[in-house]
N, C-alpha and C positions, 0 to 999 in steps of 0.2 A: 502493499499500500504506498502509495507517494504522498506525501506530506506536501501542504499546500503552502506557497511560499507565505511568510511572514512581513507586514510593512514593518516601519521604526516603529509606528504607534505601538502596535502589537508586542514588539519585542520587548518595548517600555512598559509591557502591562496598561496602556490606554485601552478603551476599546470605542472602535471607528463608528459613529454611527451618519450615515451619509443625510440623513433627515436632518441633522441641524443647521438651520438658517446660517448663512456667509457671515454674520454681523455676531453673533456667539461662536464660530468658530476661530478665532484669533486668527483669520486670514486677511484682512484688509489692512490695506499700506497707504500713509496717505500718497497723495499724488501731486506731482510736481507738475504745473502748471506755466509754460514758459509762453512768450511771444514770439512768431516768425523772425523778426525781427533782432531779437537777443544774438550776440557774436556767440559762437561755437564753444571757444575758448573758455566764455565767461558760464557759458553752460556747464561745461565740463567741471569747470571749478565747482557750481554749484552743486552739481551730482556728486562730485566726491565728498564736500562737507557734509551732505544731507545724507550720505550714503543709498542714494540712489542711483538703480539704474537704467530706468525709464523715464522717460519727459513726455507727457501731453503739449503738441504746439497749437498753440490756439488762434483763433484769426481775430479778426478785430472786431466781429460781432458775438465773441464769447464760444463758437463752435469751433469742433476739431478739426485743425487742419492734418496733422498726422501724429505721427509716435517717433520720437528717438531716442535711441538708446544710447548708452558711455562707448560700448564697441561702433556704432558707427562715427561716432566724433573721433575716437582713437585712429580708427581705418582713413579718415581723412589727413590725419597728422602722419599717420605711418605708412600708410598703403592698407592693402586688403591684408585680414587676418584669417587663415583659413582655419573653419575649426569642422568639429562632426556634424553640424546643422548645415554647412554650406555644401551646396548641391552643385556638383561640376559637370557641364555637360561634355560631349564630343566637341574637341576643336574645329574652330568654325573655320569655313573657306567661303566669301562670299564674293560674289561676282558685284561687280561697280558698273554703274551706267556707262562708263567708257571701256570698259572692258578688261580693266585692270582686276586683280583680285585682291583682296583683303585678306590675310591667312592669320591663323593662331599659329605661331611659331612652335606649339606642341602637335601641330599636323602630323600625319605619318605621312614620311615621302611615297610610298607608294599609292596611300591616298589621292596625295597632291597630284602625282603623276597621271592616274586616272581621271580625276576632275578637270585637270587644265591640260592634258595631253602632251606635258613635256615632261621628259625625264630629267632634271637638273644634276643627277648624279656624274660622276667623271669614274672611268674604269676603276680606279685606285681609292674609290669612296672607301673608307673603311666600315665594315657589315655593325658595327657598332651605334654609327651616326644612322638615326634612324626617323628623327624628325627635318620638320625646314628650317627649323630654328638649329638646331645642330648641325645639319648639314652649313648653312651661312656662316655660324661661327668655323668651323671648322676649314671653310676655304679661305676664311682670310686669316686664322690663327688667333683668333680673337675673338670677345664679344663685345659687337660692334655696338656704334651709341646712337641714339637716337636722330633721326634727319640723314643719316648716311646712305650714298646711294651703293650698293654693291653689284659688280657686274656678275654675270652668271656664266658657268661653261656654256651656257646655251646663247650664241651672241645676239639673238633678238630680242633677249629679255633681259631684265636689272632688277634687284631686290631693293626697297627702299625701306629701311626701319622706320618704323612707326612708333612703337612701345619699346622700350628697353630700360633696363637697369645695370647697374655691374656687374650682375650676374649673370642675366639671360637677357636675351631677344622676346619680348612677348607679342608684339603683332609687325608683320612687316605686309607690303605694298609688291604684288610681283606685276609689274608692268612691261610691255613693249618698250626697248630702248629707245631712247628721244636723244636724236642724233643731233647738234647744232646747226 
């Protein structure tokens, strides 16, 4: 016979009564209401001092405009923080109106080849280079900077680095080479 899992309340000897009103269950926390015009740094300091992780943003009529978490503000400062709640989709390959492609650097080289109809690998490209971002870094021997234009092994194309940080390429544009 399998024992049912116990909750922390049961483990502490308290009985759980789901019919208890929320007001009596000691679950309510004070709400932090902030105007839309409040600077993010001021909000971060206020959230830290009040030990509140969420704030309701109100509009000029007192209606709810949105919800801000302390993680949202920290991510504004330091960039994305991946956690167990973030759902990451497959790397995107987006065709733009002008015929260029905006490609997530994590895109698999085989997928890029199939989608664009062009294989950017050289004959001696190492087998461990499996993403477009990895290929670009391998071609130039370093992590390129945002705004850099990198020639491809296929003369008709070039890569423009759209997003990058010191450790990796984020997004790049694959476009027909523009000759002056």
